[in-house]
C-alpha positions, 0 to 999 in steps of 0.5 A: 691637934692631929686629926683622926678618922674613926669609922666604926659601925657600933655606935657605943664602941665608936663613941667610947674610942672617940671620947678616949683618944680625944681625952687621953691622946689629945686628938681631934677625932671624927667618927663615921658610922659606915664606909660611905660617910667616912669617905665623904669625910675624908675628902672634905678634911685633912686627917693625919691617920685613919682607923677602919673597922673592917665589918661595916655596912654600905662600904666595908673597911678594906674597900674604904681603905683602897679608896683612901689610898688612891686620894693619899697613898701615905697616911697611916691606916689601922684596920680593925675587925673581930676576925683574926684570920690570917687572909684578913691580915694579908688583905689588910697589908696588901691594901696598904694598911699600916697596922692591923688590930683584932677585936676585942682590944684595949683601948690603951693598945690602940693609942700606943699603935696610933702614936707609934705610927704618927711618930714614924709618919713624922720621921719619914716626912723629916726624911723626905724633906732632908736633902743636904749632908755633911759627910765628914769633910764632904758636902752632898746636895741631894737636889743637885746630885753633887758631892763637894770636897775641898772646893772640888765637885763630883756630880752623881747620877740619879741612882747613885744620889738616891743611894748616897742619901739613904746611907746618910740618913742611916749614918753610922747605922745599917741600911739594909739591902732589901730597904735600899733595893725596894726604895730605889729600884723597887725591886730586890732581884739578883740583877738589881742587887748586882747593879746596886753593888756597882753603885757602891763601888763608885760611891767608895771611890768618890769618898775615898779622900776622907779617912774618917769616911767609909761605906762597909758591908754589914754581912747578911744585912746590908751597908753602913756609912761610918763617919768617925 
């Protein structure tokens, strides 16, 4: 059962959300009535997702989110607030929030958002663990950074291996240029873009022996590893 940390200073709303999520979502929900109690609970337990009200006593939701991010950089966080101003939404995402919901909201909508975030987090975790791929007649071992084709091996550089892995995870689908640049180079400026083009040319060369394998440009979007 997935554990959720809910920080909400309105006791009536907090209990309502807790009961609904436990009944309908089958979650184990820990309710904290302020930010200080929430960070105490977070340090003691292993949660899969957090829902933080922004306007709370003792420690507001944004400060709480920042502290949680230092402990766990990847846990999904939903910020909830009565405010609807754009700067609040911007701050929520800048602090590493994964979603933002404005009060009053329907509990059904919150449940849908929770399920979507948990599904995405599960997929991301699976992708983190994936390190071996079949590409037509090629075998790619990401950990050792080696492509094998009919007994012959090609050693890849770290950047080449990272780029090929992203293409494999998106096999027959589009890997956007922005995603590749930010995940590998942590920047998407002109110079890193040109650098990535060089690595793509090398990967095409390494995979040229199998006619069923091709890395194609998708105009205005990115690249696609096609395996027929």
